[in-house]
N, C-alpha and C positions, 0 to 999 in steps of 0.2 A: 504494500500500500504506500501511497505517496506520503512524504514527510515534509513537503514544502509548506510554507505558511498559508498559501492559497493556490491550490491546483484545481482547475476546473476542467471536467470532461463534458461530453455531450449530455450526460444525464445525471451526474453526481457532482457534488461539490465537497471538497475536503476543507475543513476549517479547523484551525488550531489556536487555542488561547492558552493562558497560563495555567489553567486548571483542567481542561478536558480536551480530548480529540474526538470529534464526532463525524460521522458520515451522514450527510443530509441529502436525502434523495429528493430531487425536485421535478424529475420528469417520469420516474417510475411510479405508477399509481397502482399498487396492489389492490385486489378486490376481496377483502375479507367479508365475512357475513354481516348482515344488517345489525345484529346485536353488538358485534365488535366495533363497527363504525359508530354506532350510537354511544358506546362506552368511550371510544376515543374522543368523540366530540365533547362529551361531558368533562373528560379529564383535561382536554385542551382549554375549555372554558375556565375550569378551575385554575389551571396554570396561568392563564392570561390575567386573572385577578390577583395573582401573587405579586408582592413587591420584588424588585430585582435581587435583593439579598436572599430571600427565601428561594427564588428560582435557582440561584447559583448553588445554594446549599443542597437543594434536592437533586441537582444535576450531578453533584460530586459525591453525595452521601447516599448509599443504598437505602431506599425507602421500603423495600420488601425483600423477602428471601430470594425472589427471582432476580431482582435488580442487581444485587451483589453476587447472585448465584451461590449464596450460602444456604444450603438446604440439606435435609436428609432425603436421599434419592433412592427410588426403586426403579425396576425395569420398565414401568409404565410411564415414567416421566419422559417428556420429550425435551431434548436440549434446546436452549433458547436460540442458539444460532441456527438450528434446523428450522425452527418456526420462522425466523427472519428470512432465511433463504426461500422458503415456500411462499411467504407473503410477497417478497420482492419479485418472484418469478411468475406471478399470476397476472395475465394481461387480458385486455378486452373489456368492453363495457364502458360506461361513462367514467370520466376521470373525476376523482374526488379532490377536494381542496386540502385534504390532510397531508401534511408532509411528515413522513416517518423519519425518526431519528434513530440511527443504528450506531452502536458503539463500535469504533474501529478496533481491529485486532491489535493495533499498536498499543492500546490501553484497554485490556480486557476487563478491568474492574469498573470503570465508569459506565453509567447507563442512564438513558433518559427516563424520567418517571412515567412519561406517556407510554413508551414501549414496555416498560416493566409492568405497568398496570394492565396493558393490553394482553401481554403474555399470561399474566396471572388469570385474567378472565378466560382466555382460551383454554388453559389447562384445568380450571376449576369449574367453569360453567357447564351445566348439563345441556344447555341449549346450543352450545357451539362445540360439536365433537371435533377432536383433533384431526380425524381422518378427513373432515371437510376442509380444514385449513391446509392439510398436507397433500392434497390431491396432486398427482404428478403433473408438472408443467411441461414435460418433454413433448415437443411437437410431433415426435414419432408415435408416442402413445395417443395423442390427440388425433393423429392421422387415421387411426383405426377405431375411433370412438363409436362409430356406427355399428361395429360388429358386436360389441357387448357393452352393457351399461354396468361399469364396475361398481358405482355407488349403489345401484339397485341390488347387485349381487351381495354386497356387504350387508345391506339392510336385511335381505332375505336370510342370510346366514345367522344373523342375530335373533331371528324369530325362534320362539320356543318349539314350534311344531315343524321345524325344518327337518324333513325326513332324510334317511340315508340315501335313498334313490335320487332325490333331488340334489343332494350333495355330490353324488357321483356324476350326475349330468352336468352340474356346474363345473366340476373339476375337468371333465372331458372337454367342455366348451372353452374354458380358459386355456387348456393345453393346445387346442386347435388354433386359437387366436395367436398363441405364441409361435406356432409353426408358420402361420401366414406372415407374421412379422419378418421371419427369416427368408421366406420364399418370394414374397411379392416385391417387385421393383418399385421404387418411388420415383415418380416423375414430377419434378418441381422446377420452376424457373429459377435459375441461379443468377441473381443480380449483383451480389457482392461476394468476393472471394478473399479470404485471408490467407497469407503465405507466412508460414513459420519456418525459419531457416537458422542454421548455425551462423550467426553474424561474424564469428571469429574465423570462419573458413572462407578464405578469399575466393576459392574456386566456386563455392556455392553462392557467393554474392553476385558473381557474373551470371550464374545460372538463374538466380532470382530475378535479375534484371531482364534476361531473355524471356522468362516465363511471364513476368508482369506485362511486358510490352506486347506479347502475343495475346494475352487475355484482354487487354484494353483495346487493341486495334482490330481484333477479329470480329466482324459483324455478327450479331446474334439477336434472335427474337424480333426480326423485322426492323432492327435499328442499323444505322450506318456504323456504329461503334460497338465495342464489346461490353464488358462488365466492369464494375468498380473493383479496384484491387487495393487491399490493405496490406502494407508491409510493416516490418518492425521499425519503430520510431528511431532505433539506433542507426538506421541506414539513411536517415534524413539528409545528413551532410557527407555521406560516403562518396568519395571520388570514384570508386569502382562501380557503384550503382548508378551514379550520375542522374539523380532524380530530375534536376533542372533540364538536362539534355533530353530526357524522355518527354517532359512536358512541352518542350520547345518544338517537338516534331509536329504537334497538332494542338491547336488551341482547345479542342474538345477534351484533350487528355488532362488538362490542368485540374479539373474538378474530379477526375476519375481515379487519380492516384492519391491514396490516403494512407494514414499511419495508425497502427494499433498500439495500445499500451496495455499493461496488465490491468489497470483500472478500468479501461474500456471493456476488456473481456469479462470482468466481474460484473460491471453495471449493465451492459447492453450486449449480451451474447446473441440476441436475436438479430443484430445488425449483419451477422455473417451467415450466408446461406451454405457456404462450403469452406472448409479449411484444408489447405494443402501443406504438408510438411515435407521439407527437404532435409534429409538426414537419416539417422538410424532410429532404433527404439528409444534411445534417450530423448530425442526430439519429440517423439510421440508422448512420452511421459511428461515432458515439460509442457506440452499442450494441455494434457489433462490437469496439470498443476495450475495453468492459467484459468481454466474454466472450472470454478468451484461450484457452479450451479448448473444451469442448462448448457449442454454441449452441442454445437453444430456438428453435422457429419464430417468425419475426418478421412481424407484421402492421403495416404502416405506413400511417397516415392522412396525406393530403396537406394540410399546413398550412405549407408553406414557399414557396420561390420557384419553382424549376424542377420538381423532383420526378421524377427518373428512377426512384427506388426507392420512391416513395410513390404508390401507384396506387388507394388506397381513399378514397372520399369520406366526410368526417366527418359530413356531414348524414345519411348512411344507416348510421351505425355500428350501430344496433340490428338492422337487416336483415342486415348483413354478419356480425356476431357470432352472431346466432341461427342462421344457416345453417352457419357454421364449427363452432360448438359443439354443433350438432344432428346430424341424420342425414345431411346432405349432406357434411360433412367439409371438409377443406382440401387443395388441391393445392399442393405445395411445390417451389420451384426451389432446388436445392442450388448456391448460388453459390460459385465457387472463391475460396479465399484463399491468400495466400502466407505461408510461415513464413520470416522474415528474421532471421538471427543475425549479430551483430557480433562480429568476431574482431580482437583488438588484438595488435600486435607486442610481444613480451616485451622490455622495455627494462631489465631488471635487469642489473647488471654481471656479465659472464661468461656471459650467456645464449647458448645455441647459436643459430646463424643459422636462421631459419625457424620458430622456436618462437613460438607464439601463445597468447593467453589468450581464453577465451570470455567475451563480454560480454553485452549486452542481446539479448533475443529478442522479436519482435513478430509477431502474426498480422495480416496486412494485407488489407483488402478492396478498396481502390482501387488504390494504386500505391506503389512504392518509388521515390523521387526522389533521385538523387545529382547534385549540382551543384558549381560552383566557389565558392559562397558569396560572401563579401566580397572575394575575391581578384580582382585584375585580370588574372591569367593564365588561359589556357584550361585546362580540366580535362584531365588525362591519366590515363585509366583503362584498366586491362587487364580484358577480359571473357573469362572461361573458362566452358566448358560441359563438364561431366563431366571436369574437370581438363585439358581441351584448350583452348589459346588460340584463341578465335574471332576477336577483333579488338582493336585498341587504339583507344580512343575519344578523339578530340581535339575537344572541343565545350564548350559551356557546361555540359553535363551530359547525363544520360540518364534516361529514364523507363521503369520496368519495371511494366507495367500488367496487371491482371487484365481479363478480359472485362467485368466490372462497371465497372471504372475506365476503360474505353475511351471513355466519354462525358465524362470529366473533363479533367484536365491533358493527357493524351495527345492528346485531340482538338484542344486548342488548339495543340499543337506539330505538328500535321499527321498524327497517327496515324489508323488506320482504326477504324471501328466494328465491334465483334465481339459477336455474340449471347452472352448470359451462359451459355447451355447448352453452349457450345463450350469445352472445356478447353484453354487456350493461354496463352502468355506473350507479351505485346506489348512489343517493344523499340522505343522512340521516342527518337531523339536530339534534344537541345535545341540549336538553332543549330550544327550540325556544321560544321567547317571542311573540308568535302568536298562535292563536287557529287553523289557517288554513294552517300552514306550515307543510305539511305532507311529508313523504318519497316519492321520485320520481325516476323512472327508466328512464334514458336518453340514447339516441343513442350513440353507441360507435364511430360513425363518428364525433362527436362533439370534437372540441378543446377547452377545458375549461381553463379559467384563473381566479384565485382566488386572489384578490388584497386587501391589507390593505389601505384604503383611507387616504389621508392626514389629513382629519378632525377627524380620529379615536382618541379616548381618550387614547388608549393604543395599544401596539404592540400585535401580535399574535404569536403562536408557532405551528409548524407543525412537524409531525413525519411520517416516512415512514416504514410501517410494524412494527411499534413499536420501530424503531431504528432511529438514526440520527436526534434527536430532534434539530430543528433549529428555531431561532427567526426571525420573519418577522416584520420589522419596517414599519412605515408609508411610503408609496410609493413602497414597495416591493410587489412582487407577485409570485405565483407559477403557472406554466402551466401544464396541465394534458391532455394526449391523449393516445389512445390505442397503446401499444408497438408493434413493429415489431418482437420482440423476445418472443414468447409464452413460456409457461412452460409446457413441455410434461410430463404427468404422466401416468405410465402404469396402465391399468384398470384390475380389477378382473372380471368384467362382465358389462353388459349394465345397470344394476340397482344398481350399487354400491353407487351412491350418495344418493338415497332414503334410501337405507339400512343404510348408515352411519348416516343420519339424524335421522332415527328411533332408531338406537342403541345409539347414543350420546345424543340426545335431548328427547328421548321417544316421538317422534312426533306422534300425534293422537293415543296415547296409553290410553285405557280406563280400568277402574278397572275390568269390566266384560262386556261381550256381552249381548245384549238384548235377552231374551229367547223367543222362539216361543210358540204358544198356546199348543203344545204338543211336546214331544220328538220324536214322530213318530217311535215308537218301531216297527221294522219290524216283530217281533215275535208275536205281538198282533193282534188279528183279527180286521177287519175294524169295525165290530159292536161294539167292546169294545172301539174303538177310538172315537166313536161319543160322543158328549156332553150329559151328563145325567142330564140336568137342564131344567127348564121351561123357554124357551126363550120368548114365547108370546102365547096369546090365540086368539080366533076369534074376540074378541072385542078390541084387541090391548092394553089391560091394562098394560101388562108387556113390551110392545114394547119399545125398546131403553133404558130400565132401567139397562141393564147389563153394567158393567164398561168397558168391552172390546169391545163388538160387539153391534152396534146399526144399525139403518136403514141407516145412512150415511156411515157406514163402510162396511157393507156387500152388499150394492147396492140395497137393496129392500126398500119398504116403501115409494115409490115416491108419492103415493096418499096421505099418511099422511103428507108428507112435503108440498104438494101443499095446503092442506086445513088448515095447521097449527096445526093439532092435535098432531104432534110429538114434538112440542115445550114444554120445561119444564115449561115455564111461563103459556102457555095455559092450560096445564094439572093442574097446581096448581090453576089456576082460576076456572077450572071446579069443583074442590073439594069444593070450596066456593060458588058454584052456581052463579058465576059472568058471 
């Protein structure tokens, strides 16, 4: 997040004073329910009547357990940041005059009394169910809203008379919708393309320039020009990219070349219809890091080392983009992500035991890793699933991997490979001090909690997709659950994952295939193809002595097997007259 005194983007404004850092949304107008809007209006009116000193005090001092995130938490509680993401991601309908104030992650303690009271109302009010506020904003889910009414299904499941047969029919229907999401190509007009590239790679900067110029100048959708292109703001003054030279070629290009920043990706992900990545898997992970809410479809060109996630050839970029942006459309794989929230023990004097504060939250594409860090002691971690103790981990650490991340750190630690279309949580221990602690695949419906117990000899360290390394002290924990914001990647074909594993890991590659008994030369006569050896005589002396074919292989000699004359021991004994 930006740390300047006043940095303004297209839809958010960052402001900083001596006491608080807040993110004030001015153009995003979420659509909470009527009861929430009514409550917000009342709180705003009460806040407006306060004197400036009282306002400042309330803005810096937590006014409720949710405002300071000091609370006793259970698995049914929704993290405050999850609610804020859901509210900020809901579009459509008339714009409201309410400006939501969201505390920046630069200062996780401060919070607006308006948002604090709103969240309290959402979590406690029986008339505003959390599921209504957290309805998925993903436009790929909305694309298939006509196939099944998820809200109606949830309401029916909560009915007391919901029968087993209806439950099975619902499960079958939802599974069929999931299949259609993978199979059906999406045809949508691509008006704005974002390019993510390794800015420190000079060769990729030149390639980015070539790709951007082609996208802008190639006529599309009945227009004389192409599409809007967003490039990294770091390339604004790059001599290799030469943005001014690109604009000077045509006056119409001046407004079509634009720049993206991390703040823009957070505040307005809907501005981008397609994201192109030039690099390897690390560039794709960085793109996931940029979009911590809704993610546009990602098309990745292979310009890295291994490339499990980069399956498109850059040499054919014109062919690929013309088909995707044309009548053929794109097939999208909605890759699962984790929502990981850090909770810290309240260490203020007189704090009640078990009270925690909500800390950072991350959307993870590959894995959450919790290890012992620089400590010489073994990690001691308590693993809970839906608030029930599953096991106590005593190891160097633990890896909680998505199916996408099963080819990364988890694979090195002995974890299994999982197809990215399978919703699951892969638990892989790191050097466990137990012979029976093996990797395990858990249901994606579980809400996991990984805690450092008070009796642990040392703290633990956690990292999210290899970034944001954070220390967990005794009493701290991390919650992990399936994210409502999947990571949509454009597919080259139905078999691209297996092909990527075979290409990158040489999966099931053998030095040579086993040869057959003959090459089956079609030009050779059948008589010449027959074996020209003495397979056996009438007494069975040579029976079964061939290294390749014996009575057990070709199916004959059942009589010899019954009386035991086909046994090598029996034959050896007969030679000695035993």
